[in-house]
C-alpha positions as CSV (number, residue, x, y, z in Angstrom):
1,M,5.0,-4.6,15.1
2,K,8.4,-2.9,16.1
3,K,9.7,-6.7,15.3
4,L,7.8,-6.7,11.8
5,I,8.9,-2.8,11.2
6,E,12.4,-3.8,12.2
7,G,12.6,-6.7,9.7
8,F,11.4,-4.7,6.4
9,T,14.8,-5.2,4.4
10,Q,15.1,-9.3,5.7
11,Q,11.5,-8.9,4.6
12,L,11.9,-7.6,1.4
13,A,15.3,-9.5,0.8
14,E,13.7,-13.1,1.7
15,A,10.8,-11.9,-1.0
16,L,13.3,-11.6,-3.6
17,R,14.4,-14.8,-3.4
18,I,10.7,-16.0,-3.4
19,G,10.1,-14.0,-6.2
20,Q,13.3,-15.0,-8.7
21,A,12.1,-19.3,-8.0
22,V,9.0,-18.6,-9.1
23,D,8.1,-19.9,-12.8
24,M,4.7,-18.5,-14.4
25,G,6.9,-19.2,-17.7
26,R,6.9,-15.8,-19.0
27,Q,3.4,-15.9,-20.6
28,G,1.7,-13.1,-21.2
29,S,1.0,-12.8,-25.1
30,D,-2.5,-12.6,-25.1
31,I,-2.6,-10.0,-22.1
32,R,-5.0,-7.8,-22.4
33,N,-5.7,-6.2,-19.2
34,V,-4.4,-7.0,-15.5
35,L,-7.0,-6.9,-12.4
36,I,-5.6,-7.0,-9.4
37,T,-8.0,-7.4,-6.3
38,G,-7.1,-7.5,-2.5
39,M,-8.6,-6.1,1.4
40,G,-6.3,-3.9,3.3
41,G,-3.0,-4.8,3.9
42,S,-3.4,-7.2,1.2
43,G,-5.0,-5.0,-1.0
44,I,-3.1,-1.9,-0.2
45,G,0.3,-3.6,-2.4
46,A,-2.0,-3.4,-5.5
47,N,-3.1,0.3,-5.4
48,L,0.9,0.8,-4.2
49,V,2.2,-1.7,-7.5
50,D,-0.6,0.4,-10.1
51,S,1.2,3.7,-9.0
52,L,4.7,2.6,-9.4
53,T,3.9,1.0,-12.9
54,F,1.7,4.3,-14.0
55,G,3.1,4.8,-17.5
56,R,5.0,1.8,-18.5
57,I,2.1,-0.7,-18.8
58,P,0.8,-0.3,-22.8
59,I,-2.2,-1.9,-21.4
60,P,-4.8,-1.2,-18.1
61,V,-4.2,-1.7,-15.0
62,T,-7.5,-1.5,-13.0
63,V,-7.3,-2.6,-8.6
64,C,-10.6,-3.6,-7.2
65,K,-12.0,-4.0,-3.9
66,G,-14.7,-5.9,-2.9
67,Y,-17.2,-9.5,-4.0
68,N,-17.4,-8.1,-7.4
69,I,-15.3,-7.1,-10.9
70,P,-15.8,-5.2,-13.6
71,Q,-17.4,-6.8,-16.6
72,F,-15.0,-6.0,-18.9
73,V,-12.8,-9.0,-16.9
74,S,-12.1,-12.1,-20.2
75,P,-10.2,-15.1,-20.9
76,H,-7.7,-12.1,-21.7
77,T,-7.2,-10.6,-18.7
78,L,-4.3,-11.0,-16.2
79,F,-6.4,-11.8,-12.7
80,I,-4.0,-11.3,-9.9
81,A,-5.9,-11.8,-6.0
82,C,-4.4,-10.9,-3.1
83,S,-4.9,-12.4,0.3
84,Y,-1.9,-12.7,3.3
85,S,-4.3,-15.1,4.7
86,G,-6.1,-16.6,1.7
87,N,-9.3,-16.7,3.6
88,T,-10.7,-13.3,2.5
89,E,-13.8,-13.4,2.4
90,E,-14.0,-10.4,-0.7
91,T,-10.8,-11.4,-2.8
92,L,-12.1,-15.2,-2.9
93,A,-16.2,-14.5,-4.2
94,A,-14.1,-11.5,-7.0
95,V,-11.9,-14.5,-7.9
96,Q,-15.2,-16.8,-8.0
97,K,-16.3,-14.9,-10.5
98,A,-13.4,-14.4,-12.5
99,M,-12.7,-18.3,-13.0
100,L,-16.2,-17.7,-14.5
101,K,-14.7,-15.4,-16.2
102,R,-12.0,-17.6,-17.6
103,A,-9.5,-15.3,-16.6
104,S,-6.1,-16.3,-16.1
105,I,-5.3,-16.5,-13.2
106,V,-2.0,-15.9,-10.2
107,C,-2.9,-15.8,-6.3
108,I,-0.6,-14.1,-3.9
109,T,-0.8,-16.1,-1.0
110,S,0.3,-17.6,2.7
111,G,-2.1,-20.5,2.2
112,G,-6.0,-21.3,3.5
113,K,-8.7,-21.3,0.9
114,L,-7.1,-19.3,-1.6
115,L,-4.2,-21.7,-2.3
116,E,-6.5,-24.5,-2.1
117,I,-8.2,-23.0,-5.8
118,A,-5.1,-22.3,-7.1
119,K,-4.0,-26.0,-6.0
120,E,-7.2,-27.5,-6.9
121,Y,-7.4,-25.7,-10.5
122,N,-3.6,-25.5,-11.5
123,F,-3.1,-21.9,-11.1
124,Y,0.0,-20.0,-10.6
125,Y,0.9,-18.9,-7.2
126,V,3.2,-17.0,-5.8
127,R,3.6,-18.3,-2.0
128,I,4.6,-16.6,0.9
129,P,5.3,-16.9,4.6
130,E,2.4,-17.8,6.8
131,G,2.3,-17.9,10.5
132,Y,1.9,-13.7,10.5
133,T,-1.6,-12.3,12.0
134,S,-1.1,-8.7,10.8
135,P,-1.2,-8.4,6.5
136,R,0.0,-5.5,7.4
137,A,3.5,-5.6,8.0
138,M,3.5,-8.2,4.8
139,I,4.2,-5.4,2.5
140,G,7.0,-6.4,1.6
141,Y,6.0,-9.7,0.1
142,M,3.4,-8.1,-1.5
143,I,4.8,-5.2,-3.7
144,V,7.8,-8.0,-4.5
145,S,5.4,-10.6,-5.4
146,L,2.9,-8.8,-7.5
147,L,6.2,-6.7,-9.3
148,F,7.2,-10.3,-10.3
149,T,4.2,-11.0,-11.6
150,L,3.9,-8.4,-13.5
151,Y,7.5,-9.4,-15.0
152,H,7.0,-12.4,-15.6
153,C,4.0,-12.0,-17.9
154,N,6.1,-9.6,-19.5
155,L,5.0,-6.3,-18.4
156,I,7.9,-4.8,-17.2
157,G,11.1,-5.0,-17.2
158,A,13.9,-6.8,-13.9
159,A,14.9,-3.3,-13.4
160,F,12.6,-3.3,-9.9
161,I,15.2,-6.2,-8.8
162,K,17.9,-4.0,-8.8
163,E,16.3,-1.5,-7.7
164,T,14.6,-3.2,-3.8
165,E,18.8,-4.4,-3.5
166,N,19.1,-0.7,-3.3
167,A,16.7,-0.1,-1.2
168,I,17.7,-2.7,1.5
169,E,20.9,-1.6,1.7
170,Y,19.7,2.8,1.8
171,L,17.6,1.5,4.8
172,D,20.2,-0.3,6.5
173,R,21.9,2.4,7.0
174,G,20.0,5.2,7.4
175,E,17.8,2.7,9.9
176,K,18.4,4.5,13.1
177,A,18.3,7.8,11.6
178,I,14.7,7.1,10.0
179,Q,13.2,6.4,13.6
180,S,14.8,9.2,14.7
181,Q,12.4,11.0,12.7
182,A,9.5,8.8,13.1
183,E,9.6,9.1,16.4
184,L,9.8,14.0,16.4
185,I,7.1,13.5,13.4
186,A,4.6,11.4,15.8
187,K,5.0,13.2,19.3
188,K,3.5,16.6,16.7
189,L,0.7,14.3,15.5
190,K,-0.3,13.5,19.4
191,G,-4.5,15.1,20.0
192,R,-4.1,16.0,16.6
193,L,-5.9,14.9,13.5
194,P,-3.6,14.0,10.2
195,V,-4.2,15.3,7.1
196,I,-2.0,13.7,4.5
197,Y,-1.4,15.7,0.9
198,S,0.8,14.2,-1.4
199,D,0.9,14.7,-5.4
200,G,-1.4,12.2,-7.2
201,R,1.6,9.7,-7.9
202,L,1.8,9.2,-4.7
203,A,-2.0,8.5,-3.5
204,A,-1.6,5.3,-2.9
205,M,1.7,6.3,-0.2
206,S,-0.1,8.6,1.0
207,M,-3.3,5.5,1.8
208,R,-1.2,3.2,2.8
209,F,0.3,6.2,5.4
210,Q,-3.9,6.9,6.7
211,Q,-4.4,3.1,6.7
212,Q,-1.0,2.7,9.1
213,L,-2.0,5.3,11.6
214,N,-6.0,3.7,11.7
215,E,-4.2,0.5,12.8
216,N,-1.5,1.2,14.5
217,A,-2.1,4.0,16.1
218,K,-5.6,3.4,16.8
219,Q,-5.4,7.7,14.8
220,F,-8.3,8.5,12.6
221,A,-6.7,10.2,9.8
222,H,-7.6,11.5,5.9
223,F,-5.5,12.5,3.0
224,N,-6.1,13.6,-0.2
225,T,-4.0,14.7,-3.9
226,F,-2.8,17.8,-5.6
227,P,-3.8,18.8,-8.1
228,E,-7.7,17.2,-7.3
229,M,-7.6,18.8,-3.8
230,N,-7.3,22.1,-5.1
231,H,-11.2,22.3,-7.0
232,N,-12.8,21.1,-4.3
233,E,-11.2,20.5,0.0
234,I,-9.1,23.2,0.1
235,V,-12.7,25.3,0.1
236,G,-13.5,23.8,3.3
237,W,-10.9,24.3,5.5
238,K,-12.8,26.7,7.5
239,F,-15.0,24.3,9.2
240,P,-15.9,23.4,12.3
241,E,-13.3,25.1,13.1
242,N,-12.5,23.1,16.6
243,I,-11.3,20.1,13.9
244,I,-9.5,22.2,11.5
245,Q,-7.3,23.9,14.7
246,Q,-6.3,20.2,15.8
247,A,-5.5,19.5,12.4
248,Q,-1.4,18.6,11.2
249,V,-1.0,18.7,7.4
250,I,1.6,16.4,6.1
251,Y,3.2,16.5,3.1
252,L,4.8,14.0,1.1
253,Y,7.0,14.3,-1.9
254,S,9.2,12.2,-4.6
255,D,11.5,13.9,-6.8
256,H,8.7,12.4,-9.6
257,D,5.6,15.2,-8.1
258,H,4.5,17.3,-11.2
259,E,6.2,21.0,-11.2
260,R,2.8,22.7,-10.7
261,V,2.0,20.3,-8.5
262,E,5.2,21.0,-6.1
263,K,4.0,25.0,-6.9
264,R,0.2,24.4,-5.6
265,M,1.7,22.8,-3.1
266,E,3.1,25.7,-1.7
267,I,0.3,27.7,-2.3
268,C,-1.8,25.9,-0.3
269,R,0.2,25.9,2.5
270,N,-0.4,29.8,2.8
271,I,-3.5,28.5,3.5
272,L,-3.6,25.6,5.1
273,E,-0.7,27.1,8.0
274,K,-3.4,30.2,8.7
275,Q,-6.3,27.5,9.7
276,S,-4.4,24.9,11.5
277,N,-0.4,23.9,12.4
278,P,2.9,24.6,10.3
279,V,3.2,21.8,7.9
280,I,5.3,19.0,8.6
281,D,7.0,18.2,5.1
282,I,8.0,14.1,4.4
283,V,10.7,13.9,1.4
284,A,11.5,10.9,0.0
285,E,15.2,9.6,-0.6
286,G,16.3,6.9,-3.2
287,A,17.1,7.2,-6.8
288,S,14.0,5.9,-8.0
289,L,11.0,6.5,-7.4
290,L,10.4,2.6,-5.7
291,E,13.3,2.9,-3.7
292,Q,11.5,6.2,-2.7
293,Y,8.5,3.4,-1.9
294,Y,9.9,2.1,-0.3
295,Y,11.8,4.8,1.9
296,L,8.3,5.9,2.3
297,I,6.7,2.7,3.7
298,H,9.7,2.3,6.1
299,L,9.4,5.6,7.5
300,T,6.2,6.1,7.9
301,D,5.6,2.6,9.3
302,W,8.2,3.8,11.8
303,I,6.0,6.9,12.5
304,S,2.0,5.2,13.3
305,W,4.7,2.6,16.0
306,F,5.8,5.4,17.5
307,L,2.4,7.1,17.6
308,A,0.5,4.1,19.1
309,R,3.0,4.5,22.0
310,E,2.2,8.4,22.6
311,N,-0.7,7.1,22.5
312,Q,0.0,4.1,24.8
313,I,-1.8,1.1,22.6
314,D,-0.8,-1.7,21.2
315,P,-0.7,-1.8,17.5
316,D,-1.0,-5.2,17.0
317,Q,-4.2,-5.2,18.0
318,I,-7.4,-4.7,15.5
319,E,-10.5,-5.3,17.8
320,N,-13.0,-3.7,15.7
321,I,-11.8,-5.6,13.1
322,H,-12.1,-8.8,14.5
323,T,-15.5,-7.8,15.7
324,I,-16.9,-7.7,12.5
325,K,-15.1,-11.1,11.3
326,A,-17.1,-13.0,13.5
327,E,-19.9,-11.2,13.3
328,L,-20.1,-11.8,9.8
329,A,-19.1,-15.0,10.2
330,Q,-22.3,-15.7,11.8
331,S,-24.6,-15.2,9.1
332,R,-23.2,-16.8,6.7
């Protein structure tokens, strides 16, 4: 896992090369909606790209996680299936349903059954490098491949290419400082319950952070967003007292936060710190929202790795997930 996190910028660079080599014929004139499906480490890229493109794509974009698909899927739907292994059973089930709806299907995968389907039915596909056992660490490939798919379908412009190149340079230059900051934050999270809050624009990033803490550090965590949590969750910061006292709030900030959300976060800081510990602030760096997402992904991935070390646990192992998959396989 350490090597995979260290190689994040090389992964982004390779993903750019792969995406630029894909030929989808610049389709898209008849696309009326987009549905992206995927699970776990493969599916979080869909949430991130949905957030990144919010307000920029003139048609509805929906992220679907599970076996079923919405009723609106039709021949006018761009259906993007994301599965690193190509064998994710929920995603394969969703693809079968999309085929019955005659959707325009694009597959992003390293191989497996999904690649076989793409080749058999002549679907467009983006093939990413195979041989890795941690799909969650393939996030760079997933994000860039999704962006290229939207680009090839005439739904977004090419600005993301230069922004990704800028991020590679920026992250490489700041790698040492990023790791130092991550290690300090990880020490503060040991033995506590991480509670991640952000503007709704960073909801997918907060979710990614939570998932990395879960899988790498084997530590339970929670996330929510402003302003929604001001209408419910903030009232729950009272019981059970022993858990509330062990909570560690983390604020994620970007330049794209709503000004009223920033005000809400500062008001709530006083409420939260009276109940638990001083809030940890993580401020995104970069010239664009995409660059800031890359920065936050890399920093929080390092936090999860350093916290795994603090917890004296192997970040690569995901025993419970393997147990679930094995028992499901027996029930077929």
